[in-house]
N, CA, C and O atoms as a GROMACS GRO file, in nm:
protein
  500
    1MET      N    1   0.544   0.176   2.145
    1MET     CA    2   0.651   0.074   2.038
    1MET      C    3   0.755   0.080   2.144
    1MET      O    4   0.796  -0.017   2.208
    2LYS      N    5   0.807   0.244   2.160
    2LYS     CA    6   0.965   0.236   2.207
    2LYS      C    7   0.941   0.185   2.353
    2LYS      O    8   1.041   0.124   2.387
    3ARG      N    9   0.847   0.186   2.454
    3ARG     CA   10   0.845   0.128   2.546
    3ARG      C   11   0.876  -0.014   2.571
    3ARG      O   12   0.953  -0.062   2.654
    4ASN      N   13   0.792  -0.081   2.471
    4ASN     CA   14   0.882  -0.236   2.443
    4ASN      C   15   1.009  -0.250   2.436
    4ASN      O   16   1.069  -0.314   2.523
    5ARG      N   17   1.075  -0.190   2.327
    5ARG     CA   18   1.215  -0.180   2.320
    5ARG      C   19   1.303  -0.163   2.454
    5ARG      O   20   1.401  -0.234   2.472
    6THR      N   21   1.271  -0.084   2.528
    6THR     CA   22   1.369  -0.061   2.643
    6THR      C   23   1.286  -0.154   2.754
    6THR      O   24   1.365  -0.182   2.844
    7THR      N   25   1.196  -0.194   2.771
    7THR     CA   26   1.118  -0.275   2.877
    7THR      C   27   1.173  -0.431   2.820
    7THR      O   28   1.208  -0.501   2.914
    8ALA      N   29   1.182  -0.479   2.724
    8ALA     CA   30   1.192  -0.636   2.722
    8ALA      C   31   1.354  -0.648   2.750
    8ALA      O   32   1.396  -0.755   2.795
    9PRO      N   33   1.454  -0.531   2.721
    9PRO     CA   34   1.627  -0.578   2.758
    9PRO      C   35   1.624  -0.577   2.903
    9PRO      O   36   1.689  -0.654   2.973
   10LEU      N   37   1.541  -0.481   2.947
   10LEU     CA   38   1.553  -0.488   3.098
   10LEU      C   39   1.482  -0.609   3.172
   10LEU      O   40   1.504  -0.659   3.282
   11LEU      N   41   1.397  -0.637   3.084
   11LEU     CA   42   1.314  -0.747   3.196
   11LEU      C   43   1.436  -0.891   3.159
   11LEU      O   44   1.463  -0.970   3.249
   12LEU      N   45   1.488  -0.904   3.038
   12LEU     CA   46   1.612  -0.953   2.985
   12LEU      C   47   1.734  -0.972   3.104
   12LEU      O   48   1.769  -1.070   3.169
   13THR      N   49   1.776  -0.844   3.100
   13THR     CA   50   1.871  -0.864   3.195
   13THR      C   51   1.830  -0.885   3.352
   13THR      O   52   1.909  -0.939   3.430
   14ALA      N   53   1.709  -0.842   3.391
   14ALA     CA   54   1.704  -0.847   3.521
   14ALA      C   55   1.689  -1.035   3.563
   14ALA      O   56   1.730  -1.099   3.660
   15ALA      N   57   1.620  -1.073   3.452
   15ALA     CA   58   1.629  -1.212   3.469
   15ALA      C   59   1.760  -1.313   3.479
   15ALA      O   60   1.772  -1.420   3.539
   16MET      N   61   1.851  -1.242   3.401
   16MET     CA   62   1.983  -1.289   3.340
   16MET      C   63   2.050  -1.281   3.502
   16MET      O   64   2.106  -1.374   3.560
   17LEU      N   65   2.030  -1.162   3.548
   17LEU     CA   66   2.105  -1.077   3.671
   17LEU      C   67   2.062  -1.222   3.802
   17LEU      O   68   2.142  -1.290   3.867
   18LEU      N   69   1.915  -1.228   3.799
   18LEU     CA   70   1.875  -1.333   3.875
   18LEU      C   71   1.917  -1.537   3.877
   18LEU      O   72   1.907  -1.628   3.959
   19SER      N   73   1.962  -1.524   3.740
   19SER     CA   74   2.003  -1.671   3.703
   19SER      C   75   2.146  -1.700   3.720
   19SER      O   76   2.192  -1.810   3.690
   20GLY      N   77   2.250  -1.563   3.788
   20GLY     CA   78   2.373  -1.565   3.807
   20GLY      C   79   2.451  -1.544   3.677
   20GLY      O   80   2.551  -1.613   3.662
   21CYS      N   81   2.414  -1.447   3.571
   21CYS     CA   82   2.501  -1.467   3.448
   21CYS      C   83   2.602  -1.356   3.478
   21CYS      O   84   2.585  -1.258   3.550
   22SER      N   85   2.727  -1.396   3.399
   22SER     CA   86   2.824  -1.264   3.452
   22SER      C   87   2.802  -1.106   3.394
   22SER      O   88   2.714  -1.086   3.311
   23PRO      N   89   2.878  -1.007   3.438
   23PRO     CA   90   2.856  -0.923   3.353
   23PRO      C   91   2.879  -0.888   3.201
   23PRO      O   92   2.830  -0.798   3.133
   24GLU      N   93   2.991  -1.015   3.158
   24GLU     CA   94   3.014  -0.942   3.070
   24GLU      C   95   2.910  -1.025   2.921
   24GLU      O   96   2.900  -0.990   2.804
   25THR      N   97   2.856  -1.126   2.987
   25THR     CA   98   2.732  -1.212   2.967
   25THR      C   99   2.638  -1.081   2.878
   25THR      O  100   2.629  -1.043   2.761
   26LEU      N  101   2.573  -1.038   3.018
   26LEU     CA  102   2.457  -0.949   3.000
   26LEU      C  103   2.497  -0.812   2.938
   26LEU      O  104   2.407  -0.729   2.920
   27GLU      N  105   2.613  -0.784   2.906
   27GLU     CA  106   2.654  -0.678   2.801
   27GLU      C  107   2.676  -0.711   2.686
   27GLU      O  108   2.688  -0.624   2.599
   28SER      N  109   2.689  -0.863   2.655
   28SER     CA  110   2.665  -0.937   2.531
   28SER      C  111   2.551  -0.908   2.462
   28SER      O  112   2.527  -0.838   2.363
   29VAL      N  113   2.452  -1.011   2.571
   29VAL     CA  114   2.311  -0.997   2.500
   29VAL      C  115   2.270  -0.817   2.498
   29VAL      O  116   2.205  -0.785   2.398
   30GLY      N  117   2.294  -0.731   2.572
   30GLY     CA  118   2.233  -0.637   2.572
   30GLY      C  119   2.266  -0.560   2.418
   30GLY      O  120   2.172  -0.503   2.363
   31LYS      N  121   2.384  -0.560   2.359
   31LYS     CA  122   2.449  -0.511   2.228
   31LYS      C  123   2.404  -0.615   2.114
   31LYS      O  124   2.414  -0.580   1.996
   32ASP      N  125   2.360  -0.732   2.145
   32ASP     CA  126   2.303  -0.857   2.044
   32ASP      C  127   2.128  -0.787   2.029
   32ASP      O  128   2.064  -0.744   1.933
   33THR      N  129   2.110  -0.797   2.120
   33THR     CA  130   1.946  -0.700   2.171
   33THR      C  131   1.914  -0.598   2.087
   33THR      O  132   1.820  -0.594   2.008
   34GLN      N  133   2.011  -0.502   2.112
   34GLN     CA  134   2.035  -0.401   2.002
   34GLN      C  135   2.037  -0.379   1.893
   34GLN      O  136   1.959  -0.308   1.829
   35ARG      N  137   2.157  -0.457   1.847
   35ARG     CA  138   2.186  -0.519   1.675
   35ARG      C  139   2.026  -0.560   1.660
   35ARG      O  140   1.959  -0.464   1.622
   36ASN      N  141   1.986  -0.626   1.672
   36ASN     CA  142   1.856  -0.679   1.617
   36ASN      C  143   1.724  -0.619   1.644
   36ASN      O  144   1.612  -0.658   1.612
   37ALA      N  145   1.767  -0.503   1.719
   37ALA     CA  146   1.666  -0.414   1.720
   37ALA      C  147   1.670  -0.343   1.577
   37ALA      O  148   1.575  -0.351   1.499
   38GLU      N  149   1.794  -0.270   1.545
   38GLU     CA  150   1.838  -0.210   1.456
   38GLU      C  151   1.816  -0.262   1.335
   38GLU      O  152   1.797  -0.197   1.232
   39ILE      N  153   1.820  -0.419   1.353
   39ILE     CA  154   1.810  -0.464   1.207
   39ILE      C  155   1.657  -0.453   1.155
   39ILE      O  156   1.614  -0.392   1.057
   40VAL      N  157   1.593  -0.527   1.244
   40VAL     CA  158   1.445  -0.510   1.244
   40VAL      C  159   1.393  -0.378   1.184
   40VAL      O  160   1.337  -0.369   1.074
   41ALA      N  161   1.418  -0.275   1.269
   41ALA     CA  162   1.399  -0.145   1.220
   41ALA      C  163   1.444  -0.091   1.077
   41ALA      O  164   1.400   0.012   1.026
   42ARG      N  165   1.540  -0.177   1.016
   42ARG     CA  166   1.616  -0.114   0.901
   42ARG      C  167   1.503  -0.208   0.799
   42ARG      O  168   1.450  -0.155   0.701
   43GLU      N  169   1.479  -0.329   0.832
   43GLU     CA  170   1.410  -0.405   0.775
   43GLU      C  171   1.275  -0.382   0.728
   43GLU      O  172   1.221  -0.415   0.622
   44ALA      N  173   1.230  -0.319   0.828
   44ALA     CA  174   1.118  -0.265   0.884
   44ALA      C  175   1.060  -0.175   0.740
   44ALA      O  176   0.976  -0.206   0.656
   45LYS      N  177   1.148  -0.044   0.757
   45LYS     CA  178   1.168   0.060   0.664
   45LYS      C  179   1.206   0.020   0.501
   45LYS      O  180   1.151   0.078   0.407
   46ARG      N  181   1.298  -0.079   0.485
   46ARG     CA  182   1.315  -0.137   0.322
   46ARG      C  183   1.184  -0.168   0.278
   46ARG      O  184   1.148  -0.126   0.168
   47ALA      N  185   1.061  -0.275   0.386
   47ALA     CA  186   0.952  -0.302   0.357
   47ALA      C  187   0.843  -0.221   0.292
   47ALA      O  188   0.771  -0.248   0.196
   48GLU      N  189   0.848  -0.122   0.364
   48GLU     CA  190   0.764  -0.048   0.358
   48GLU      C  191   0.788   0.067   0.229
   48GLU      O  192   0.693   0.142   0.210
   49LYS      N  193   0.880   0.081   0.162
   49LYS     CA  194   0.909   0.146   0.057
   49LYS      C  195   0.930   0.063  -0.052
   49LYS      O  196   0.952   0.117  -0.161
   50ASN      N  197   0.928  -0.088  -0.042
   50ASN     CA  198   0.906  -0.177  -0.184
   50ASN      C  199   0.780  -0.155  -0.141
   50ASN      O  200   0.731  -0.170  -0.253
   51ALA      N  201   0.678  -0.130  -0.066
   51ALA     CA  202   0.560  -0.167  -0.070
   51ALA      C  203   0.476  -0.035  -0.128
   51ALA      O  204   0.365  -0.050  -0.179
   52ARG      N  205   0.547   0.112  -0.114
   52ARG     CA  206   0.472   0.196  -0.166
   52ARG      C  207   0.406   0.220  -0.327
   52ARG      O  208   0.297   0.270  -0.356
   53PRO      N  209   0.508   0.169  -0.414
   53PRO     CA  210   0.418   0.187  -0.558
   53PRO      C  211   0.281   0.071  -0.597
   53PRO      O  212   0.199   0.074  -0.688
   54THR      N  213   0.301  -0.024  -0.484
   54THR     CA  214   0.196  -0.112  -0.495
   54THR      C  215   0.071  -0.062  -0.406
   54THR      O  216  -0.045  -0.096  -0.431
   55LEU      N  217   0.104   0.013  -0.313
   55LEU     CA  218  -0.029   0.083  -0.245
   55LEU      C  219  -0.040   0.209  -0.337
   55LEU      O  220  -0.157   0.229  -0.372
   56ARG      N  221   0.034   0.281  -0.376
   56ARG     CA  222  -0.014   0.380  -0.479
   56ARG      C  223  -0.121   0.336  -0.604
   56ARG      O  224  -0.229   0.392  -0.622
   57LYS      N  225  -0.080   0.249  -0.667
   57LYS     CA  226  -0.131   0.207  -0.766
   57LYS      C  227  -0.275   0.095  -0.716
   57LYS      O  228  -0.352   0.054  -0.803
   58LEU      N  229  -0.294   0.057  -0.566
   58LEU     CA  230  -0.411   0.009  -0.538
   58LEU      C  231  -0.500   0.135  -0.538
   58LEU      O  232  -0.612   0.140  -0.588
   59ASN      N  233  -0.416   0.266  -0.459
   59ASN     CA  234  -0.495   0.364  -0.421
   59ASN      C  235  -0.576   0.433  -0.558
   59ASN      O  236  -0.681   0.495  -0.551
   60LEU      N  237  -0.494   0.403  -0.694
   60LEU     CA  238  -0.537   0.499  -0.778
   60LEU      C  239  -0.683   0.420  -0.828
   60LEU      O  240  -0.795   0.463  -0.852
   61GLY      N  241  -0.623   0.283  -0.832
   61GLY     CA  242  -0.749   0.185  -0.882
   61GLY      C  243  -0.881   0.226  -0.841
   61GLY      O  244  -0.975   0.267  -0.909
   62ALA      N  245  -0.868   0.202  -0.684
   62ALA     CA  246  -0.982   0.210  -0.597
   62ALA      C  247  -1.049   0.319  -0.608
   62ALA      O  248  -1.171   0.320  -0.588
   63ARG      N  249  -0.980   0.427  -0.641
   63ARG     CA  250  -1.054   0.568  -0.620
   63ARG      C  251  -1.122   0.602  -0.781
   63ARG      O  252  -1.201   0.693  -0.808
   64VAL      N  253  -1.079   0.524  -0.852
   64VAL     CA  254  -1.123   0.537  -0.964
   64VAL      C  255  -1.257   0.457  -0.996
   64VAL      O  256  -1.357   0.509  -1.045
   65THR      N  257  -1.245   0.306  -0.956
   65THR     CA  258  -1.338   0.210  -0.957
   65THR      C  259  -1.448   0.277  -0.902
   65THR      O  260  -1.552   0.300  -0.965
   66ALA      N  261  -1.424   0.316  -0.766
   66ALA     CA  262  -1.554   0.374  -0.659
   66ALA      C  263  -1.645   0.492  -0.721
   66ALA      O  264  -1.767   0.503  -0.705
   67ALA      N  265  -1.553   0.586  -0.801
   67ALA     CA  266  -1.641   0.690  -0.927
   67ALA      C  267  -1.699   0.637  -0.974
   67ALA      O  268  -1.819   0.646  -0.946
   68ILE      N  269  -1.657   0.550  -1.073
   68ILE     CA  270  -1.756   0.495  -1.203
   68ILE      C  271  -1.871   0.422  -1.154
   68ILE      O  272  -1.985   0.429  -1.200
   69GLN      N  273  -1.824   0.336  -1.037
   69GLN     CA  274  -1.931   0.271  -1.015
   69GLN      C  275  -2.007   0.346  -0.928
   69GLN      O  276  -2.102   0.278  -0.887
   70ALA      N  277  -2.006   0.480  -0.873
   70ALA     CA  278  -2.090   0.519  -0.792
   70ALA      C  279  -2.208   0.583  -0.907
   70ALA      O  280  -2.324   0.602  -0.871
   71ASN      N  281  -2.168   0.610  -1.034
   71ASN     CA  282  -2.238   0.650  -1.136
   71ASN      C  283  -2.321   0.565  -1.191
   71ASN      O  284  -2.280   0.472  -1.259
   72GLN      N  285  -2.497   0.596  -1.159
   72GLN     CA  286  -2.556   0.487  -1.230
   72GLN      C  287  -2.593   0.481  -1.356
   72GLN      O  288  -2.682   0.405  -1.395
   73LYS      N  289  -2.531   0.556  -1.428
   73LYS     CA  290  -2.549   0.574  -1.553
   73LYS      C  291  -2.430   0.443  -1.640
   73LYS      O  292  -2.453   0.399  -1.752
   74LEU      N  293  -2.333   0.411  -1.573
   74LEU     CA  294  -2.212   0.364  -1.625
   74LEU      C  295  -2.262   0.202  -1.557
   74LEU      O  296  -2.324   0.190  -1.452
   75PRO      N  297  -2.217   0.088  -1.645
   75PRO     CA  298  -2.226  -0.056  -1.607
   75PRO      C  299  -2.131  -0.068  -1.522
   75PRO      O  300  -2.030   0.003  -1.527
   76ARG      N  301  -2.156  -0.175  -1.418
   76ARG     CA  302  -2.059  -0.223  -1.302
   76ARG      C  303  -1.956  -0.301  -1.342
   76ARG      O  304  -1.870  -0.344  -1.265
   77SER      N  305  -1.963  -0.337  -1.552
   77SER     CA  306  -1.844  -0.444  -1.502
   77SER      C  307  -1.752  -0.355  -1.564
   77SER      O  308  -1.645  -0.415  -1.581
   78ILE      N  309  -1.747  -0.229  -1.607
   78ILE     CA  310  -1.608  -0.164  -1.615
   78ILE      C  311  -1.502  -0.172  -1.547
   78ILE      O  312  -1.500  -0.127  -1.432
   79ARG      N  313  -1.411  -0.220  -1.595
   79ARG     CA  314  -1.266  -0.259  -1.521
   79ARG      C  315  -1.188  -0.169  -1.518
   79ARG      O  316  -1.160  -0.102  -1.617
   80VAL      N  317  -1.133  -0.148  -1.385
   80VAL     CA  318  -1.004  -0.012  -1.415
   80VAL      C  319  -0.878  -0.101  -1.326
   80VAL      O  320  -0.869  -0.150  -1.214
   81ASP      N  321  -0.787  -0.087  -1.454
   81ASP     CA  322  -0.657  -0.141  -1.403
   81ASP      C  323  -0.548  -0.041  -1.356
   81ASP      O  324  -0.528   0.030  -1.455
   82ALA      N  325  -0.499  -0.016  -1.293
   82ALA     CA  326  -0.389   0.088  -1.248
   82ALA      C  327  -0.206   0.041  -1.259
   82ALA      O  328  -0.136  -0.058  -1.240
   83SER      N  329  -0.194   0.169  -1.299
   83SER     CA  330  -0.044   0.137  -1.304
   83SER      C  331   0.074   0.262  -1.229
   83SER      O  332  -0.010   0.316  -1.158
   84GLU      N  333   0.137   0.299  -1.214
   84GLU     CA  334   0.218   0.402  -1.145
   84GLU      C  335   0.187   0.541  -1.196
   84GLU      O  336   0.182   0.644  -1.128
   85THR      N  337   0.167   0.528  -1.330
   85THR     CA  338   0.115   0.646  -1.431
   85THR      C  339   0.025   0.678  -1.429
   85THR      O  340   0.038   0.801  -1.431
   86GLY      N  341  -0.091   0.653  -1.426
   86GLY     CA  342  -0.250   0.607  -1.420
   86GLY      C  343  -0.317   0.498  -1.432
   86GLY      O  344  -0.269   0.394  -1.386
   87VAL      N  345  -0.445   0.499  -1.499
   87VAL     CA  346  -0.495   0.383  -1.521
   87VAL      C  347  -0.577   0.339  -1.659
   87VAL      O  348  -0.622   0.410  -1.749
   88TYR      N  349  -0.578   0.247  -1.649
   88TYR     CA  350  -0.677   0.183  -1.753
   88TYR      C  351  -0.821   0.187  -1.748
   88TYR      O  352  -0.873   0.180  -1.636
   89LEU      N  353  -0.893   0.196  -1.848
   89LEU     CA  354  -1.058   0.158  -1.826
   89LEU      C  355  -1.084   0.056  -1.959
   89LEU      O  356  -1.074   0.079  -2.080
   90ARG      N  357  -1.127  -0.081  -1.875
   90ARG     CA  358  -1.160  -0.140  -1.977
   90ARG      C  359  -1.302  -0.206  -1.985
   90ARG      O  360  -1.391  -0.190  -1.900
   91GLY      N  361  -1.311  -0.285  -2.101
   91GLY     CA  362  -1.448  -0.355  -2.070
   91GLY      C  363  -1.546  -0.289  -2.140
   91GLY      O  364  -1.505  -0.179  -2.179
   92ALA      N  365  -1.667  -0.315  -2.173
   92ALA     CA  366  -1.761  -0.291  -2.279
   92ALA      C  367  -1.841  -0.198  -2.198
   92ALA      O  368  -1.845  -0.195  -2.075
   93VAL      N  369  -1.924  -0.101  -2.307
   93VAL     CA  370  -1.998  -0.047  -2.272
   93VAL      C  371  -2.138  -0.004  -2.363
   93VAL      O  372  -2.125  -0.071  -2.466
   94LYS      N  373  -2.249   0.065  -2.374
   94LYS     CA  374  -2.343   0.025  -2.451
   94LYS      C  375  -2.364   0.100  -2.542
   94LYS      O  376  -2.437   0.074  -2.637
   95SER      N  377  -2.274   0.251  -2.518
   95SER     CA  378  -2.306   0.379  -2.612
   95SER      C  379  -2.168   0.463  -2.599
   95SER      O  380  -2.117   0.466  -2.487
   96GLU      N  381  -2.110   0.526  -2.695
   96GLU     CA  382  -1.996   0.633  -2.700
   96GLU      C  383  -2.022   0.751  -2.576
   96GLU      O  384  -1.932   0.819  -2.526
   97GLY      N  385  -2.155   0.757  -2.543
   97GLY     CA  386  -2.153   0.875  -2.412
   97GLY      C  387  -2.130   0.781  -2.319
   97GLY      O  388  -2.066   0.842  -2.234
   98GLN      N  389  -2.143   0.660  -2.279
   98GLN     CA  390  -2.080   0.583  -2.176
   98GLN      C  391  -1.949   0.578  -2.140
   98GLN      O  392  -1.905   0.598  -2.027
   99LYS      N  393  -1.884   0.548  -2.244
   99LYS     CA  394  -1.717   0.542  -2.292
   99LYS      C  395  -1.681   0.698  -2.242
   99LYS      O  396  -1.606   0.713  -2.146
  100GLU      N  397  -1.720   0.778  -2.293
  100GLU     CA  398  -1.686   0.926  -2.299
  100GLU      C  399  -1.698   0.951  -2.134
  100GLU      O  400  -1.597   0.989  -2.075
  101LEU      N  401  -1.798   0.935  -2.076
  101LEU     CA  402  -1.886   0.989  -1.904
  101LEU      C  403  -1.764   0.892  -1.829
  101LEU      O  404  -1.698   0.943  -1.738
  102ALA      N  405  -1.735   0.737  -1.875
  102ALA     CA  406  -1.640   0.695  -1.765
  102ALA      C  407  -1.486   0.759  -1.779
  102ALA      O  408  -1.414   0.761  -1.680
  103GLU      N  409  -1.445   0.807  -1.894
  103GLU     CA  410  -1.327   0.879  -1.936
  103GLU      C  411  -1.328   0.953  -1.838
  103GLU      O  412  -1.261   0.928  -1.738
  104ARG      N  413  -1.408   1.062  -1.850
  104ARG     CA  414  -1.448   1.194  -1.783
  104ARG      C  415  -1.437   1.188  -1.614
  104ARG      O  416  -1.383   1.271  -1.541
  105ILE      N  417  -1.494   1.085  -1.582
  105ILE     CA  418  -1.526   1.076  -1.419
  105ILE      C  419  -1.385   1.037  -1.405
  105ILE      O  420  -1.313   1.129  -1.368
  106ALA      N  421  -1.326   0.923  -1.426
  106ALA     CA  422  -1.168   0.885  -1.451
  106ALA      C  423  -1.074   1.020  -1.415
  106ALA      O  424  -1.007   1.031  -1.313
  107ARG      N  425  -1.084   1.109  -1.510
  107ARG     CA  426  -0.980   1.231  -1.516
  107ARG      C  427  -1.039   1.314  -1.401
  107ARG      O  428  -0.964   1.371  -1.322
  108ASP      N  429  -1.148   1.322  -1.393
  108ASP     CA  430  -1.198   1.433  -1.302
  108ASP      C  431  -1.132   1.386  -1.120
  108ASP      O  432  -1.091   1.459  -1.030
  109THR      N  433  -1.149   1.201  -1.128
  109THR     CA  434  -1.128   1.125  -0.997
  109THR      C  435  -0.950   1.138  -0.984
  109THR      O  436  -0.914   1.103  -0.872
  110LEU      N  437  -0.853   1.172  -1.060
  110LEU     CA  438  -0.774   1.160  -1.046
  110LEU      C  439  -0.676   1.335  -1.084
  110LEU      O  440  -0.720   1.424  -1.155
  111ASP      N  441  -0.533   1.336  -1.006
  111ASP     CA  442  -0.462   1.441  -1.052
  111ASP      C  443  -0.424   1.446  -1.203
  111ASP      O  444  -0.423   1.340  -1.265
  112GLU      N  445  -0.386   1.588  -1.277
  112GLU     CA  446  -0.351   1.588  -1.366
  112GLU      C  447  -0.217   1.525  -1.408
  112GLU      O  448  -0.179   1.524  -1.525
  113LYS      N  449  -0.158   1.479  -1.318
  113LYS     CA  450  -0.021   1.428  -1.345
  113LYS      C  451   0.009   1.287  -1.400
  113LYS      O  452   0.112   1.236  -1.445
  114TYR      N  453  -0.145   1.231  -1.377
  114TYR     CA  454  -0.201   1.071  -1.382
  114TYR      C  455  -0.269   1.063  -1.517
  114TYR      O  456  -0.349   1.142  -1.568
  115THR      N  457  -0.225   0.962  -1.558
  115THR     CA  458  -0.269   0.927  -1.725
  115THR      C  459  -0.429   0.835  -1.741
  115THR      O  460  -0.454   0.754  -1.652
  116VAL      N  461  -0.515   0.849  -1.838
  116VAL     CA  462  -0.609   0.772  -1.814
  116VAL      C  463  -0.617   0.704  -1.993
  116VAL      O  464  -0.612   0.760  -2.103
  117GLN      N  465  -0.631   0.547  -1.945
  117GLN     CA  466  -0.596   0.527  -2.117
  117GLN      C  467  -0.757   0.438  -2.120
  117GLN      O  468  -0.778   0.341  -2.047
  118ASN      N  469  -0.862   0.496  -2.222
  118ASN     CA  470  -0.992   0.463  -2.235
  118ASN      C  471  -0.980   0.348  -2.357
  118ASN      O  472  -0.970   0.380  -2.476
  119ASP      N  473  -0.982   0.205  -2.308
  119ASP     CA  474  -0.987   0.122  -2.351
  119ASP      C  475  -1.082   0.072  -2.375
  119ASP      O  476  -1.068  -0.042  -2.420
  120LEU      N  477  -1.217   0.119  -2.362
  120LEU     CA  478  -1.376   0.037  -2.333
  120LEU      C  479  -1.404   0.028  -2.463
  120LEU      O  480  -1.356   0.106  -2.544
  121LYS      N  481  -1.495  -0.080  -2.500
  121LYS     CA  482  -1.532  -0.093  -2.651
  121LYS      C  483  -1.687  -0.088  -2.618
  121LYS      O  484  -1.741  -0.135  -2.518
  122VAL      N  485  -1.743  -0.026  -2.720
  122VAL     CA  486  -1.887   0.019  -2.740
  122VAL      C  487  -1.929  -0.095  -2.795
  122VAL      O  488  -1.863  -0.140  -2.888
  123ASP      N  489  -2.055  -0.170  -2.748
  123ASP     CA  490  -2.136  -0.308  -2.755
  123ASP      C  491  -2.260  -0.270  -2.754
  123ASP      O  492  -2.310  -0.282  -2.643
  124GLY      N  493  -2.358  -0.213  -2.864
  124GLY     CA  494  -2.485  -0.138  -2.852
  124GLY      C  495  -2.559  -0.285  -2.803
  124GLY      O  496  -2.675  -0.255  -2.778
  125GLY      N  497  -2.543  -0.408  -2.784
  125GLY     CA  498  -2.609  -0.507  -2.761
  125GLY      C  499  -2.606  -0.532  -2.609
  125GLY      O  500  -2.666  -0.627  -2.561
   0.00000   0.00000   0.00000
């Protein structure tokens, strides 16, 4: 990517020289190009910083969902909702044993710093 940052201004400068632009114009274009590149880099960092919490939540939810769905003793209808602090298990299971198993899998999947809120309902039907 660094190569493109240096190549584009050089090509622009060469094109302007061939078209008869003054050195002042070339200097101004170079400064504008550099300033714009700095703005783009700063905005990209800001966007990345803003996206991190959402990516962490998605990661937590996906890891727990995959672990629960990999266990054939649990229904696929268990929903995992993630927050920045942990996950919530929602839906219905057929027994208290399934409810406990889902919670244990979720806890084993996550680091100790995250919480697991087990809101699963036991529905024997």
